[in-house]
N, C-alpha and C positions, 0 to 999 in steps of 0.2 A: 832557618826557621821554616817548618813545613806548613804548607797552605791548608786551610781547613777543607774537609771533604765536601764534595758537591751536596746540595740540599737533599737529593734523593737518598744518597748513601748515609747522610746524617739521620735522615728520617728512619732508614731501615735499622740503623744502630740503636736509635732511641726505642724503636718498637720492640727490638730483640731484648734489650736490657730491661724495658718496662715489664714485659711478660716473663722474663727470666726471673726477676725479683719476686714476681707474684707466685711463680712456681715453687721457689724456695720457701715461701712463707706458708702457702696453702698446699699441704702435702696430698698426694694422690688425687689431684684434681686436673691432671694433664688433659684428659679429654675435654673437659669443661672449658679450659683455657684455649685449647685448639679451636673448639666451635665459636667461642667468642671472638677470637682473632679473625677467623674467616668471616664472621658476621660483620665485624667492623670494616674489614677490607671490601666486601661486596654490598655494604649497606643493607644488611638483612637483620632479622630478629631472632632472639633466642629465648627458649622456655626451659627453665631449670626446675625439676621437681625431685622431691626426696623428703625423708622424714625431718622433723625439727632437729636443730643442733648440728647440721652439717655445713655450716658456714655458706649457705647459698647467698643470703643477703650481704654478707660480709664480702664475698668475691665480687658480687655485682657493684657494690659501693666502691670497693678498692679499684675497680677498673674504670667505671664510668665517672666516678667522682674525682678522678686524678687526671683525666684527659682535658687539659685546660686550653684556653684561648691564649695565644702568646702575646696578644695586646693586652687584654684585661687581666690575664693571669687566673681567670676563674673558669670552672667547668661550665658547659652549656648542657645542664642536667635538670630534668624534671623527675621528681621522686614522689611517689604516692603509694601509701598502703591501702589496698582495696578492702572494703568491708561491705556488708550487705546494705548498709545505708549510703554508700558512695553513689553520687549522682553523676550524670553525664557532664554537667557543668564543672564538676571537680576535675575532670580530666581535660576537657576541651577549652576551659576557660569560662569565667563568669559572664552573665549577660550585660551587655552594655546599656545600663539604665538610662543614660543620657539619650541615646539614640531611640530607645523604646519610649521614652516619655515625650520626646519632640516629634517623632514620626510614626510611632505605633509599630515599627518593625523590630523584630528580635534579631539582634546581632550579638556575636560573642567576642570577648577580648581574648583571641586566641594566643596572643603573645604571652599570656599568663598561664597558658595550659601546655599540654604535651606538645602540640605543634609548634610551639614557640622556641623549643629547645632542640638541639641536634641529637641528644641522647635522652633516653627516658629509662627509669627503673620502676616497675610496677611489682610491689610485693604482695604476696598472697592473692594472686590474680583470680583464682578460682573461688574466692570468698564473695565475689560480687554477684549480682543477679545476672540471669542469662542475657537479658536485653542490654545491660551495661557491657558484657563481654562481647557481644556482637558489635556494639558501637566501637569498642577498642580495636577489634579485628579490622573493621571497615577503615578506621582512621590510620591504623598501621599500614594497611595495604595500599590504600589510596594516597596517603600522605598529604591529604587536604580534607577540608570541611566544606561540605555542600549544605547550605541552608537557603532555600528559596532560589532566587535568581543569582544569588551571590556564591562564588566558589573561593575559598581562602586557602592558598597553598601553604604548606607547612615546611618547617626546616628539619623534621625528624628523619634521622638516618638509621639509627639502630636502637631498638628497644629490647631490654633484658627483663623477663618476667619470671618471677619465682612462685613456688607454691609448696606447702607442706603436705599436700595430698599426692597419693600415688596415681599413676595414670589409670590403673584399674578402677580406682574409686571415681575418677572423672568420667570414665567410660560407662560405669554403672549408673551415674547420675544423669548424664546427658550425651548419648553417642554422637548426635549431631553436632554438638558444641566441639567435641574433641576432633571430629572430622574437619570442621571448619578451621581449627587451629593447626592441624596437620597439613592442610592445603595452603595455608597462608604464611606458616613459619618455616624458615629454612633449617632450623637446628632445634632439636629437643634433646635434653641431657637429663640423665637420672644420676643423682649423687647418693651413694649408698650410706647406710647408717654407720658401718664399722670400717675400720682400715683393714686392707688385705695384708699389709706388711707389718710386722711387729715393731719394727724400728720407727715407723711412722707414729704409732701411738706413744712410744717411748719419747720421741722428740717433742710431741705435744705436751706430755706431762712434765717434761723437763722445762719447757718454757713456762708452764703455769707455776711450777715450784719457785723458780727463780724470778718470777714476775717480769718475764721478757715480753714486751709488746712488739707487734710488727713494726719494723723500722723501714717504711717504703719511701725511698728517695728518688728513684728513677722517674723521670718525667717524659710525657708524650703530649704533644700539642695537636690541636685540631688542624692546623695548617700542615703539620707533618703527616697526619693521617690523610689529609687530602691528596698529597703527593703520591702516597702509596695507593690510594683509591684510583687515581688517574692512571697509575701503571696497570691496575687490573683491567681497565678499559682497553688498554693497548695490547693485551694478551691476544695472540692469534691461536685459533683452534683449527688444526689441519683437518682434512676431510676424513682421514682414517680415525682420528680421535672423536670427531663428531659421530662417526658411525658407531664407534665404541660406546659413546654415551647413550645412543638410541638402543643398541643391543643390550647394554647393561640394564637400562631402565626396563625394557620389556621383559628381559629374563628374570630380573629381581622381582618384578610385579607378579609374574606367573608363579615363581617359587614360593614367594611369601603368601600368596593367596592360597596356594595348595596346602600350606601348613594349617590354614584355618580349619580345614576339614579334619585334620589330625588332632589339633588343639582347639577345642570349641571356645575356650575363654580367650584365645589370642586374637588381637587385631593389629595388623601391621601399622607401625609407627607412622610411616609416610603414606599420604594419599597420593596416588600416582595419577596425575592429570597433565595436560599440556602446560599448564602454569608450572608444575613441579619440574618438568624437563627443562624449561627456560632458566628457572632458578638453579637447577643442578649445573647448567653451563656457566653461570656466573660464579657459582661455588668453585668450579674447576679452574676458572681464571684466577680467582683469589688464592686457590691452593698453589698455583704456579708462583705467584708473587711471594707467598709465604715461604715456599721452598727456596726462592732466591734470597729471602731475608735470612733464613736459618742455615741452609745447607750449602747451596751453590750460588754464591753471589755473582758468578760469571755466566750463569745460564741465560740463554735467550728467552724472551718473554713469548714462548710458543709452547703450548700444551703437548705432551707426549702421551703415549699409551700408559707409561708408568704412573702418570699423574692421576689416572682413573681411580687408583687406590684411595685418593683423598676423598672421594665421593661417599665413602663409608660415613663420614661425619655429617653428611646431608641426608642420606637416605635412612640411615639407621638410628635407633635410640642410643644416644651417647652414653657411655658408662665405662666401667674398668675394663682394661684389656682382658683377653680370654683367660690367661692364667690367674690373674687376680679375681676375675669373676668366679672361677671355680673354687678358689679359697674362701671367698665370701659366702658361696652357697653352702659350703660345709658347716660354716658357723652360724648362718642365718636361722633365726627361730620364727620371726614374724612371717606369716604366710604371704602377706603383701609384699614384703621385701623379697622373698624367695621368687614370687611370681614376676617381679620386675627384673630380677637378676636373670631368670630363665629367658626372658624376652631378649635381654641384652646379648646373652650367649648364643641363642638361637639365630638372631638376625646377624651377628658377627660371622658365624659358621656359614650361614646361607650366603652372605655377601662374598666371603672367601671363595666358596665353591663356584659361584656364578662368575666372579671376575676371572678366575682361572680359565673357565671355558670361553669367556669372551676374548681373552688374550690369545687363546689358541686359534679361534675363528678369525681374529683380525689378521692373522698371518697371510690368509689368502683373500684379503679384502679387495685388492686390485683386480684379481681374476674374477672374483664373484660379482663385482660391480660391472666389470666388462661384459660378462655373460648377461646380466640384467639389462644393460643398455642396448645390447645387440647392435652396435654402431655399424657392423659390416652390412647388415641388412639395409640400413639407412643409405650407406654408400652405394650399394648395388642399385637400389631404387632410384636414387638421385642421378647416377650416371646413365641409367636407362632412359631417363626422361629427356636427355639431350638427343637421343635417337627417336624417341617416340613420345611426343608431348601429350600427356593426359592431365587435364586440369585437376580432376578429383584427386588423383594420386599426388600431384604437386602439393596441393593444400594439406592432405593428411601427412605426408612426409614432412612438409615445412613446420607444421604444428608440432609433430613428434619430436623433430630435432630441437626446435626452440624450447620445448619442455625439458629436454635433457641437458641443453647448454645453459639454460638460465634457471636457477642460480648456478648450475653446473655440477659436474661429478665431484665426488669428494676427493677422488685421486686424480692429480693433474694428468697423469699419463693417458687417462681414458678420455681426455678432452680432444686430443688430436684427431682421432678417427671421426669424431662427430663434426669437427670443423672441416674435414675433407668432404663429408656429406653436405654441409652447409654450403661450401663454396661450389660444389657441383650443382646444387639447386640454383645458386645465383647465376652460374654459367648457363644452365638450361633456360632460365628466365630471359637472360640477355639474348640468347639465340632465338627464343620465340618472339621477343620484342622486335628484333631486327627484321623478321619476316613481315611485321605489320599485319594488315588485314588481308594480305595476299596469300595466306596459307590455303593450299588446295584441300577442299573437302572439310574445312574447319568452320565455314560460315562466320557469323558474327562472334561466335564463341560464347556469348551470353554471360549469365551471372557467374557460372562456374569458372570461366577464364578470368574474370575481374577478381573474384575471391582468390584465386591462385595467385595473381599478381600481388594482391594485398598481403597474403600470408608470407610470401617470399620477401617482400619489402619489410614486413614487421620482423622477420628473422634477421634480416641484414641491419636493421636499426637497433635491435636488442643485443646483438652478439658484438662485443668490443672488437674483435679481430676483423670483422666484416664492415664496421662502421666507416672506415675511410672511403669505401667505394659506394656508400649509400647515396650521396648527392648525384653522382653520375647515373646511378640505377634509376633515380627519381626522374631525372631528365628524359631518360629513354622511355620510362613509363608514361610520362606526360605526353610525349609524341604519340605513342600508341593510343592513349586515351582520347586524344583529339581525333584520331582516325576512327576509333570506336564510336564516338559521338557522331561523326559524320555518317557512319554506316547506319546507325540507328535512325537517324533522320531520313536517309535515303530509302531504307526499308520501309518506313511508314508511308512515304510519299509514293512509292511503288504500288501501293494498294489501289491507287486510282486506276491502274491498268489491268486489274484482276477482276474477272467475271465470277458470278455466283458465289460472292463472299456473304457468309451468313453472320447474323447478329452475334450469335454465341461465340463464333470464332473471333470476331472483332473485340468482344469483351475480354476474352482470354488474352489476345494479343496486347491490349491496352494494359492490362494488369502486369503481363510480363515486361513490357517496356517500361512501366513505372518502377518495377522492382529493379530492372537493369540500370535505369538511369539514377535510382537511389544509390545503388552500390557504386556507380561511377562518381556520384557527388561525394560519397564518403572517401572514395580513393583520391579524388581531387583534393579534398581537405588535407589528407594525409601527405600528399605530394607538396602542397603549398606550405605546410607546416616545416618541411625540410628545406624547401627552395622557395622562399617567399616571392621571388620574381615571377613565379608561375602563376600567382593568384589571379591577376586580372585576365590573363590569356585563357585560363581554364574556366574562370567564371563566365566569361562571355561566350565561350564555346558551349558551355553547359546551357546557358540562358537561351541561346539561339536554337540549340537542338530541341530543347523542350517545346519551344514555340512552334517549330516546324512540325514536330511529331503531333502536337495537339491539333494544329490546323489541318493536317492531312487526315488524321483520324476523324475529326468532325465532318470533313467533306465526305469521306467514304461512308460514315455512318448515315449521314443525311441521304445519301444515294441508295444505300442498302436497306434503310429501315422500312419503307413502304412494302417492298417486296418480301421482307421478312415477317410482315404482320400476318398472322393467321386470319383466315376468313371462315365464315360459316359456322361459327361457334354458336351454341344455344344461348349461352349467357354472355352478353357483351362485356360484363365486368371481369370475367375470366381473361379475356383477351387483353383488356387494359391492365389488368394486375401482372400478367406475364410480361407484357412490354415494359411496364414500369420497373419490374425487378431487373430486367436486362439493362435498362437505361441508367438505373440507380447505380449499378456496378460500373458501368462505362463512365458515367460522369464522376464517380468517385476516383477512379484511376486518372481521368483526365484533369481534374482539379488538383490531384497530387502532383501531376506533372507541371501544371501551370494554373495557379490559384485564380488568375483573371479569366479562365475560360469556363466559368460556371454558366448554367442556363441552357445546356443542350437538352437536358431531359424535358424541361418546360416546353422548349421550341418544338421537339419532336413528338411529344405526347399530346400537344393541344388538339391536332386534327382528330386523333383517336378519342380524346376526351370529349370532343364536341360530337362525335358520332355516337359514342356511348350515351351521352346525355340526351341527344335528340332521339335516340331509339327508345330510351326509357320514358322520357317526358312526352313522346308522341304516342306510345302505346299503352301506357298505364291507364286502365279504366278507372273512373271515379264518379260518384254520384253528388259528392259535396266537395267544395273548394278546399275544405280542411284536409280531405284525403289527398288531394293533389298537392297541397303544401307539404305533406309528409313525404311524398315522392320526391319533391324538389329538395327537401332537406337531406334525404338519403342519398341522392345524387351528389350533393355538395360534400357531404361527409366522405363518401366513397372516393371522390376525387382527392380530397385533402389526405386521405389515408394513403393514396398512392403517390403523394408528393406533388400533386398537380394544384396550382391556384385555381379555385373554383370560379371566382368572379369573372374572369374573361370568358370562360366556357359558357357560363350562364348568359352573358351578354349575346353570345352567338345563338343562343336558344330563345332569346326573347320573343321574336316573331312567332316561333312555334307555340310557345307558351300562351301568348295572347290569342292566338287562333283557337286553341283549345278552350280557353276561357270564354271566348265569344260564342263558341259552339255550345258551350255548357249554358251560357245565358240564354241563347236562342231556344234551346230545349226547355229551359224553365219558363220561357215566355209563351209557350203554346197556350191556347185558349182554355181556360178552366171554366167549366160549367158552374154556375152559381144560381140555380133556380130558388125561388122563394119556398119556404117549407109549407107542406100541406096543413090545412087548418087542424086536423087531428094530431099531426106530428108536433105542433107547437106545444101541446099540453102534456102529451104522453111520454115525452123524452126522445122521440125518434129524431127530432131536429138536432138534439145534442149528438146522437150517434152519427148522423150524416155529417155533421160539422167535423167531428173527430176523425171519422173514418175516410172522408173524401177530401175535405178542404185542409184541415190542419196537418194530416199525415204527409200530404204532398207539398206543403208549403216550404219554400226555401229560406226559412227564418235563419238569420245569422250569416248568410252567404256574403253579404257585403262586409261584415265585420271579419270573416275569414279571409276575404280578399285583401282587406287592409292589413291583416296580420301577415299574409303572404308577401305583400309588398314591403312591409317592414323588414321581413326576413331577407329580402333581396336588396335592401337599401345600399349595401356595400358595392353592388355591381351596377348601380344606376348610372345613366350617362352623365357626362359632365354638364353642370349647370341645371341639371333636372331635379325637380323636387321628389321624384318617385321613379321607381323602376318601371312599373306598368303605365301604360298610357291612360289618359282620362276616358277614352272611348271604351276601354274594357270596364272601367269602373262604372261608367254610365250604363253599359249593357247589363251588367249584373244588378245594378240598382234598379233598372227599369223592370227586370224580371221579378225582383223581390217585391217592388211596388204593385205590380199587377196581381200578384197573389194577395197582397195585403188588402187591396181594393175589393177583390172578390169575397174575402172573409168578412170585411167590414160591412159590405153590402148585405151579405147573408145575415149577419148579426142584427143589422137594422131592421130587416124584414121580419126576422124571427121575433124580435122585441116588440115591434109594432103589432103584429098579430096577437102576441101574448097579452099584451095590455088591452087590446080590443076584446079578446075572448073572456077576460076576467072582468068581474064587476069593478065599477069605479070606486074609488075610495069614499066618495060621498054616500054610495049605496051600502056601505058596510055599517049598518046601524047597530046591529046585535053583535055581540062577541062571537057567536056561533058562525055568522057570516064571515067575520075576519078569519076565523080558524079554517073554514072551508077554502077561502081564498089563499091562505098560507100553504095549505096542503097542495092545491093545484100548482101553485108557484114552485114548491119544492119538486113536485112530480115532473115538472117541465125541465128540470136540471139546469135551467139558465143560471140560478144562483150558484150552483156547483161550478159551472164554467167561469163565471165572471169573478167570483169571490175566492172560493177555496183553491181553485186551480190557477187563478191569477191570470187568466187569458187576456183581459183587458190591459193589465200592466205590461205584459209581454209585448203586445201589440204597440202600445204606447212607446216603449223602450226602442223597438225597431224603428218606428217612425221617427223617433228622435235623432237617430243617426242619418236617416234619409233626408230629414229636414235641412241638414247642413250642406246638402249638395247645391251647387248653383244652378240657376235656370229654372226650367220647366219642371225638372224632377223634384227639386226642393219645394216648388209651389204645390205640386200634387201631393206631396207628402204632408204638407201643411193643411191642405184641404181635408185629407183623410183624418188627420189629427183632430180636426174640428168635428168631423162626423163621429169619431170614436168618442170624443169628449161628450157629445150629445147623447150617445148611447149610454155612457157611464152615468150621466146626470139623470136621464129619464128613469133608468132602472133603480138608481139609488134613491131617488125621490119616492117612487112607488113603493119600494120594499121597505123603506123606513116608515111610511105612513101605515102600511099593512101591520108592521110589527108593533107600531104604536096602538092601533085599534085592537090588536089581539091581546096586548097586555093591559088594556084599560079596564077599570073595574066594572 
C-alpha cells in the first residue's frame, strides 16, 4: 500500500486538477486562468473586462466559489454586484447600531463585509460611483479599515472584479480612476467577444444542444492554497534575476510610453511605480511555484532568467495569444473590440522585444556590475591607508564600501573584492589604534579621526563576514577613546600657560571641544552597545573629561576676559553687546559640555554691566525725575536684552542714582522770588502772566509722584527687608524742594487775592446792578477766575499737597499748613465771586 503524498504535493495536485478542469470547461480563457492562478498564489487582485456574454462572472464564481475551508466545507467568499446605488456599508459591513446608540461612536460589522472573507467577487465594478470605487481600492490595497482611532484588519487575500465596459470607456470616463486601478491591481485581463478557434464555438454549441452543464468536481481548499502561498514566500530571487526585473521594468516603461506619441488613444495598461516593481517581484515568485506545479515539479524554488517571461501576465493587458489576437482582429466589427485587441497585440509584441534585449544584456551582468562597483579602487585606497592614514579618506572609503556591501552586489562573485577592501580598512584602523595618541604630527586628531573610527566600526558591524572581529575592534577603540578624552582635558588645562589668548579664540576652541566630545560620546555609546562591560568605564572617563575641560576653560576665560574688553568706545552699550555675544557663545558651548556650569556669562558681564549702567545713569542729563526714570528703564531693558540680570547691577548703582536725585532736589530748592504783585497788576491781568511765566513754569509739580514711580520700578532690586529701593532721605529732599515751590506759589496767590478783594468794591457797596456788572468785569479782567476755576490751579495744588501731607514729620506738617492756606484762598474767592454773581443776576 502506497503512502499518501506529502501535504504540499497533494496541494499542488489539487491546484493543477482544479484549474485544469476549469480550462476544459471554459474554452479560450487560458490567459485569464493563468492570471487568477498567479493572483491566488501571491495574494493579489484581478480585474476582468470585456463585453457581456463572455463568461467573466461565471469564471469568477467557478473559481472563488469552489475554494472551500476543509473544516466547514464552505467557501470564504463575499460577492456583490455593484450599482450606482451601492453604498460603502454594502461592502465594508453595516454600522453596529448597538455601539452607535450606547456610545455615539460609528463602528462597522466588518465580518459581514468584504474584509470578513478571504476572497471577494465584485461584479460590474465600474457601475459604482467614483467615491465608492476609491474606497474599494483603498480597502483592497490596505486590507484593513481605518475609522477614527480604530483600525480593523481584514482577511481579504484575493479579489476578482469584472466589468462589461471596455478599458477605453473607463479611460474616457475617468482617467485618474483607471490609473489608480492600474497601480493597485496586479492583473488586468480582457476577454474578447468571439472565439478565435472554430472548434471552440462548435464545442459550446454542442453543449447547449445536448443540455450539457459544467460538471466541476475537482476541489481546492483554503488550507492547500495556504501551503502553496507559503512556498511563494520561500522563493529566492538571485541578483542577476533582480537586475533583470529592474531592466525589464525600466525598458518596458520607456518603450510603452514611447508608443503613446505614436498612438494618441493608447494608455499603457500598467502604471509603472515603485509599488508596481515590488508587486512584479511577488508575481515572479508566484510564477516559479506555478511552474513547479505544472511543468517541473523537481525545480528548486529559485527564480531564473527564463522565469522573467511570466511577468507578461503582470505588466500587460491579459488577452488571447498573438496568433489568436490576429484572427480575432480580422473578424472584429466593434471599434471598441478592435481597439482593445490592438492594445493586447501591441503590448505583447513590445514585451517580447524588450525581454529579448534584456536577456542579451544580462549575459554580461557580472562584468557590468563589477565595473560599476569599481572594487579595485576601494582596495587600492584601503591598502594605501595602512601606509598613510588620512581620516577623511578613511571615512569616505568606509561609507562607500558599506553602501556596496549592504545589501550587497547582485552577483556573489563581485562581493569578494569588496570584502578585501573592507578587511584592509579594518587592518588600517587596527594599526592606527595601536599607535594611540603617540602619532607624530597627528595631534589630537579631532573630529575627523573620531568619525573615521566610527565609520569603520559601522562597516565591521554591518558586514556579516567582518562581524566576528567587531568586539575586539571595539575594545581597541575604547582604549584609544580613553586616551583621546585624556588628551582633550590636557589640551584645555594647558591654556593656563599660554599668553595673549583672545576671547574669540577661546570661543572657537570651546565650540570645537564641545563638538569633539559630542562625537566621542556617540562613539562611546556605539562601543558600549557592542561590549556592555565598557559602559561604566567610558561613562566615568567622559564625565571627568567634560568637568576638567569646563573648569579649565572657565579659569582661562576669567583671566583673559578683562584684557579682551575693548576700551574707549563712544557708546558703552556697543562694548557690552560685543562682550555679551562672545560670552553667550562660550557659555552655550560650556553648558553643552557640562550642564551644571551655567552662570559664567553673568559672572563676567556683571562688572561691565555695572560700568555701562554707571556711565549712562551718571551722565544722562535730566530736568524731571520722569526723564531720569526713562533712562533707568532703558538701562534695565538693554541689560536684559544682553542676557544680564538687571537688578544686581542697579543695586550697584544705587548710591550714584541717589546722589543725582539729591543734586536734582538741591537745584529745585534754590530760592524762588515771590514778590507781591503791584496794585495795577492785580486788576489788569499782569499778575496772572507773572504767575504763569515765573512761578508755575518753574514749579517741580509731580516730582515726588515721579520719584515714587521710579522707586516702584526698582522694587525688584530693593535691599532685603527694605520697603523701598531709594532711601528716605532722597524722598525727603525731593519733597522739600517741591514743598518750597508750593509755598511760594500759595504765598503769591494769597497776596494777589487779598489785593484784588481790597481794590474791588465790597459786596455791600454793590447796590445797583450796574455796580455789580462793573465789579464782575474787573474780576474777569484780573484773570484770577480763569486761573482758579477754568484752569483748575487750586485743584492741582490741592492734589500735590495731598501727597505731601502723607509724609511723616515736619514735611507733612508744613504741607498741611499750606493746605489750610490754600483752602482759605479757595473759600475767600468762592464767597466773593458767588455774591458778585448773585448781585449781577438780581432783578
